[in-house]
NUVO-573841 format. One record per residue (C-alpha): residue number from 1; y, z, x. Coordinates in steps of 0.1 Angstrom, whole numbers, plus 5000, padded with zeros to 4 digits. Layout:
% NUVO-573841
SITE | num | v | w | u
SITE | NUM | Y | Z | X
...
//
This chain:
% NUVO-573841
SITE | num | v | w | u
SITE | 1 | 5013 | 5325 | 5135
SITE | 2 | 4992 | 5295 | 5148
SITE | 3 | 4966 | 5309 | 5121
SITE | 4 | 4992 | 5301 | 5092
SITE | 5 | 5000 | 5264 | 5102
SITE | 6 | 4963 | 5256 | 5108
SITE | 7 | 4956 | 5269 | 5071
SITE | 8 | 4982 | 5255 | 5055
SITE | 9 | 4983 | 5223 | 5071
SITE | 10 | 4943 | 5219 | 5061
SITE | 11 | 4947 | 5228 | 5028
SITE | 12 | 4974 | 5210 | 5020
SITE | 13 | 4963 | 5178 | 5041
SITE | 14 | 4930 | 5177 | 5025
SITE | 15 | 4941 | 5185 | 4989
SITE | 16 | 4965 | 5154 | 4993
SITE | 17 | 4939 | 5132 | 5008
SITE | 18 | 4915 | 5142 | 4975
SITE | 19 | 4946 | 5131 | 4953
SITE | 20 | 4949 | 5097 | 4973
SITE | 21 | 4912 | 5092 | 4967
SITE | 22 | 4915 | 5097 | 4933
SITE | 23 | 4940 | 5076 | 4929
SITE | 24 | 4919 | 5047 | 4950
SITE | 25 | 4892 | 5054 | 4925
SITE | 26 | 4913 | 5053 | 4891
SITE | 27 | 4929 | 5022 | 4898
SITE | 28 | 4897 | 5003 | 4913
SITE | 29 | 4878 | 5011 | 4878
SITE | 30 | 4907 | 5003 | 4854
SITE | 31 | 4906 | 4971 | 4874
SITE | 32 | 4868 | 4966 | 4870
SITE | 33 | 4865 | 4979 | 4838
SITE | 34 | 4901 | 4953 | 4825
SITE | 35 | 4875 | 4927 | 4850
SITE | 36 | 4843 | 4939 | 4827
SITE | 37 | 4868 | 4932 | 4791
SITE | 38 | 4873 | 4894 | 4806
SITE | 39 | 4837 | 4886 | 4810
SITE | 40 | 4827 | 4903 | 4779
SITE | 41 | 4851 | 4887 | 4755
SITE | 42 | 4864 | 4856 | 4769
SITE | 43 | 4851 | 4824 | 4788
SITE | 44 | 4859 | 4842 | 4820
SITE | 45 | 4834 | 4821 | 4849
SITE | 46 | 4808 | 4849 | 4861
SITE | 47 | 4810 | 4834 | 4896
SITE | 48 | 4845 | 4855 | 4900
SITE | 49 | 4827 | 4887 | 4893
SITE | 50 | 4824 | 4890 | 4932
SITE | 51 | 4860 | 4883 | 4944
SITE | 52 | 4874 | 4906 | 4911
SITE | 53 | 4852 | 4933 | 4927
SITE | 54 | 4866 | 4930 | 4965
SITE | 55 | 4901 | 4924 | 4947
SITE | 56 | 4899 | 4958 | 4928
SITE | 57 | 4887 | 4973 | 4962
SITE | 58 | 4920 | 4962 | 4978
SITE | 59 | 4941 | 4972 | 4953
SITE | 60 | 4926 | 5006 | 4949
SITE | 61 | 4925 | 5017 | 4982
SITE | 62 | 4960 | 4999 | 4987
SITE | 63 | 4975 | 5026 | 4965
SITE | 64 | 4955 | 5054 | 4973
SITE | 65 | 4962 | 5048 | 5010
SITE | 66 | 4996 | 5040 | 5005
SITE | 67 | 5001 | 5075 | 4988
SITE | 68 | 4981 | 5094 | 5015
SITE | 69 | 5001 | 5075 | 5039
SITE | 70 | 5034 | 5088 | 5022
SITE | 71 | 5026 | 5122 | 5021
SITE | 72 | 5015 | 5128 | 5057
SITE | 73 | 5042 | 5105 | 5078
SITE | 74 | 5035 | 5122 | 5108
SITE | 75 | 4996 | 5112 | 5103
SITE | 76 | 5000 | 5081 | 5082
SITE | 77 | 4973 | 5058 | 5100
SITE | 78 | 4951 | 5087 | 5101
SITE | 79 | 4958 | 5101 | 5063
SITE | 80 | 4954 | 5066 | 5052
SITE | 81 | 4921 | 5055 | 5071
SITE | 82 | 4906 | 5091 | 5064
SITE | 83 | 4913 | 5082 | 5025
SITE | 84 | 4897 | 5046 | 5023
SITE | 85 | 4863 | 5061 | 5048
SITE | 86 | 4863 | 5090 | 5016
SITE | 87 | 4864 | 5062 | 4991
SITE | 88 | 4841 | 5041 | 5005
SITE | 89 | 4817 | 5068 | 5006
SITE | 90 | 4822 | 5079 | 4975
SITE | 91 | 4815 | 5045 | 4964
SITE | 92 | 4790 | 5040 | 4979
SITE | 93 | 4772 | 5073 | 4968
SITE | 94 | 4781 | 5057 | 4929
SITE | 95 | 4765 | 5024 | 4934
SITE | 96 | 4734 | 5040 | 4948
SITE | 97 | 4730 | 5067 | 4921
SITE | 98 | 4735 | 5034 | 4895
SITE | 99 | 4711 | 5013 | 4915
SITE | 100 | 4686 | 5043 | 4914
SITE | 101 | 4682 | 5031 | 4957
SITE | 102 | 4703 | 5035 | 4992
SITE | 103 | 4703 | 5002 | 5004
SITE | 104 | 4728 | 4986 | 5029
SITE | 105 | 4737 | 4951 | 5030
SITE | 106 | 4758 | 4926 | 5044
SITE | 107 | 4783 | 4935 | 5013
SITE | 108 | 4779 | 4973 | 5022
SITE | 109 | 4793 | 4966 | 5056
SITE | 110 | 4819 | 4940 | 5041
SITE | 111 | 4833 | 4968 | 5014
SITE | 112 | 4838 | 4993 | 5042
SITE | 113 | 4853 | 4966 | 5067
SITE | 114 | 4878 | 4953 | 5036
SITE | 115 | 4888 | 4992 | 5027
SITE | 116 | 4894 | 5000 | 5065
SITE | 117 | 4915 | 4975 | 5071
SITE | 118 | 4930 | 4975 | 5037
SITE | 119 | 4940 | 5011 | 5044
SITE | 120 | 4956 | 5004 | 5078
SITE | 121 | 4978 | 4974 | 5063
SITE | 122 | 4988 | 5001 | 5036
SITE | 123 | 4997 | 5025 | 5061
SITE | 124 | 5020 | 5000 | 5080
SITE | 125 | 5041 | 4991 | 5048
SITE | 126 | 5040 | 5030 | 5034
SITE | 127 | 5061 | 5038 | 5060
SITE | 128 | 5082 | 5010 | 5064
SITE | 129 | 5123 | 5020 | 5058
SITE | 130 | 5148 | 5000 | 5043
SITE | 131 | 5174 | 5002 | 5065
SITE | 132 | 5212 | 4989 | 5053
SITE | 133 | 5222 | 4955 | 5061
SITE | 134 | 5249 | 4958 | 5085
SITE | 135 | 5265 | 4924 | 5083
SITE | 136 | 5293 | 4920 | 5112
SITE | 137 | 5331 | 4930 | 5094
SITE | 138 | 5346 | 4903 | 5118
SITE | 139 | 5347 | 4870 | 5110
SITE | 140 | 5335 | 4837 | 5132
SITE | 141 | 5371 | 4833 | 5140
SITE | 142 | 5379 | 4800 | 5114
SITE | 143 | 5396 | 4820 | 5092
SITE | 144 | 5414 | 4849 | 5114
SITE | 145 | 5443 | 4817 | 5111
SITE | 146 | 5443 | 4816 | 5073
SITE | 147 | 5451 | 4849 | 5053
SITE | 148 | 5464 | 4852 | 5018
SITE | 149 | 5503 | 4867 | 5016
SITE | 150 | 5507 | 4887 | 4984
SITE | 151 | 5537 | 4868 | 4970
SITE | 152 | 5544 | 4837 | 4989
SITE | 153 | 5506 | 4814 | 4988
SITE | 154 | 5488 | 4812 | 5023
SITE | 155 | 5497 | 4808 | 5056
SITE | 156 | 5484 | 4794 | 5086
SITE | 157 | 5497 | 4805 | 5119
SITE | 158 | 5528 | 4820 | 5105
SITE | 159 | 5538 | 4791 | 5086
SITE | 160 | 5540 | 4787 | 5049
SITE | 161 | 5516 | 4758 | 5039
//
């Protein structure tokens, strides 16, 4: 029975994590593509290239980590952090391939820290449950004395107004 449990958890768990990483990468690539179109066809200042890359990273990691945290509620923080870590590793590998060199810089560390922090926040927000608002059904006491009667108008302390 333990073998069956471990095989189901490991295969389903890692498939869910990989799907969440795929969601993260897809959202990031869409945002980066839109930013590239803005840079190419408008007068969008190139100063905002780095902040738009950070925004794409945050939104991508947030969406993927939220998916992972919702699928694995018992291990939501671990799932979200693992998704962000795999996202950062895959992004680093893709960047290294595109630049044809492997280089660790301060931007690499900043990128990984932003991804992990975003994943932690996404995990917290993904597992929030919306509680129905329980308003106190009793009144404050002021309006307890004033009641509308069906046929005779309002009454105050059993006297007709």
